[in-house]
Steps between C-alpha positions, in 0.01 A plus 500: 500500500634844405546777753209684335271201562611473862439872546148471353430208736591716800317802362177306451505331842199638685638393839844660457623687807367856469834674553664278236210566263552874545873465430422301184274780380779751560743283299264452205694726261848391609571192289862468616403488869217259423735268311747497790218419743351217293767355268617226742427371851710621791814295537521298820860415579684362800469843668126520430354774285527877500356764271302815445151501655200530270265302273638226279658155512846661518414723794465461876130493586251289696465256211870430451538469878213249505660312209836475682333387822285247315823351367643481852175351633482238222859403584419476871201281415755235390664497844405269784231633731743584779708734284190650338351590834818671615371782286655819366628813679424825315644849539496821296665840475370859485428514127171559328289180499751302709256414779227435242726258312593326826134444587425382146779244536353380830158481332624276218678271747180486704305373201736201509460454874859616561536714815685832495668710767476864394673793667256761632700782337815543294811309610854459358594226257752351747229478765286305253793260453526472878124444535513202261763341723347607832145389414628199303279575202571320174535820299500878517379776271646851505323775309768757420693665220789563739686815392319563169305822426140546612347361177629150581394213718607139527436151636765272652455141621704356787556134583485301824848610616413870465712543188356565158334186367763245380541463121331158470186611682515847342505349151198283582311801636588695184359217288178504702476878461534473122220243495259763638378640168180672612602758759140606555393148601727483806291523817599697809322470835411817690687585818184463708437151362863402551481601864165329550642174362820528703710521185670831578683603815617855557853531634703803609641596837534135600742438212665842547602410855655169394679663207636782716616246758709336231627837372663550843730205419655704218689713753844356576647726771228635728752660737637704211149615405414591859816709540527670161165450325248629750549868419619459141274702269336305218262608224276233350274521196260218407435675164121495547499127556485203732819570694314750718307213661800322654817693408491750784402232751795287389742789559352576840505135609867478405583801717507786247264748663601821322355446155263715296281387213486742209144621565403564137615150402348323800158538335383185322431679173455296178581814301853511646461878487852582624681274255387370158731200540474362857834326466767557767778471241387831344652814656174699475330271751739633766438872445260534794708272723811708429314822577382356832837338571684832468258665742552226757865420433405139433770235482319277252212526253315182403221441247307185413295444187117468524501127576805533729718236343764746371702746704704803399708728722684831509787572736621829642825641363744715699355804319154429642367397160375148430625238256276227366643151516448241229344163575839336456662743745230445762540123460879528536467697824247247630707195411822645646320582824316168532816295450718726716246517784463122510878456487540734797224317685673171427198342335574526126439148366783327314257424217368858474359593161364810329292491182468764229367529147732470200450872422598623847832650611816299532595724793281272711694199376828659612347569842373145542834351402685725745285360781542139381134482398381354170317713241242325283371659177144432382274628224316827545184456706490463875331163471839360399648627826206343683572171320857506630380562858262205474781280368731598787230414753460157344870418459669710773770567239510871585364749751325791330626839617377748240344525155453790264428631153642823359144628456484605869382167637656337811428214738672443835296241687318230300171508692397686182573352156499819297690826521400683816543876537370492859792276595718740301382805696600343830837366381606821324414705809720268708785539251466880524521465879813287461681766297374765740668308782826547306439870442417430135200497266374245251673706232831444681418132519450482125833673436664246732357219288633655179845550652506138620339313211540729196302785349198319361236686303187363334222636283175357366393641165135441411371530145120503461313317223128560562203398291423216262834531318704512822539124545620455143758778539629351825528154343683650199759667726569176685532314167743766376731464800496120472565506126776764500675371815682819605871449566557840661323791671649852497843359414506232771515138386232244590663207681181313596151492346221345704178412319252395764243403238741249348647434848856531370805707595737560207859614555718711269691188382170347385449227759164471680378414847152408619310756712323317781198732524150485349470634146429874479516759224810675637841574348802596708846608390815515714770734370877492543499789751257320732192686373186299439199589284167314507195529275159386624147560373273578797252229590233744621556823305546587129870579528847356455744564781873536445709456813858624526738430788856625502798566727722806473816635656277750677137611481566743214664227298213258566237761403692586184491134400125482566447796264713333231305175519164678503593689183606172338171332594301794358692465174450124482122518558415767243 
């Protein structure tokens, strides 16, 4: 069926949601927008689905949410009765329609007799992961578009261990979703009926208390916090999202009493009025925090994205200004502190391990090696870090100490199986207290790392490919790089080429090695100066990301190299 036929089917549906019907009427003369909304179903990958809200089979709306949940429910119908009745935990963020989508998901599950445990108001993604484990549900659903602009929403499915659903089960669920051809035929029980039948339980403060109890275990040196953290000034912004529910409480419980939430950004506003991109990696999101921080002389500024799984930070410079840290720099500070603190306490395990994605900084690898800990590299996606944790629990081969992705995601304690910015808030505040005890700041700590391990600098370059043609353009770029097999970048020779789709590593002399990771559409090049460059199409957004990591003689040298490689990438992708 053509997109025009699908559009007419929606247009003629007398029972279509009134707000969606109105949006369709407003789109009537915009054929390009209509084609994008109806040309293909939303893709459901291992990280769920994410997209612009609105009418259409390629948009986030009540019907695509019902379709996704029907697929999950049909999969759960194949389980034994015990697993089925464990049910599904459901949470949501502050975006438009998030609570509505959460209740629709519960309604579809209810039609199958599958119980749900739904948060009474917005809660962070990591708390949803925790709830799956704490309540021992079979699955979890998180309604969020994370750090995307206000037009977006999304749907993520979590498995029994609190991590994103494993590939085997995820693939089966995806197959069941694709079998749901008639989106309008999927039934959803009302909230009142769900409650009357005992198929929906509201959760909230009860889970908060258990989650916050576990968050207290993130702190390593309570004496240090009590002496140097109690009067340390912190600024925290939840960026209009879920962090406001538990973030401040986590800081207070840990012993950091002198914190201030950015008042304008502590409002759960789906418009994200203070920042068009509620992403803590963007400098503009810190404008209000910096303004407040200068008034108060704050030691540390912290921001979490709307679903509180990512954390960004800015540190005070000697001049009184603030410098934003990258995700890789925050992770390096965290890893150095975690390993050092446990060494000093005498309880660093001999089989200590840290886990990072293949596109994250090698500075962390140097740190781990210096502390006699192992660094494991996994594919991008925190579920791969969660898989490693699960494996270590089963085999006792390693003791997990820390995991991170360059995209501002960190995990300290594995009672959560996804990146957890609430854990990050508490740990980073403790690290700031540690450097304060030495008469230093986090900025000083970062300079110490560079002086010890080398001047590492990284940059992620995103190139957008929206619309119907976007996928084809992205595929063409990846084909081009595979076909042309670059032998140099900006004058530096390629010494290793890793093709994670073919699962092979090819060296300059032509010999190959097998890559022992799942297949993924990623290319990575290692150059003769130690620089690495990776190319990866995003799994949830219409963009290709180019990652560059380099080491220089000093910061200026490293930044100069980054500029050279970025110019080369721009030239190669035109």
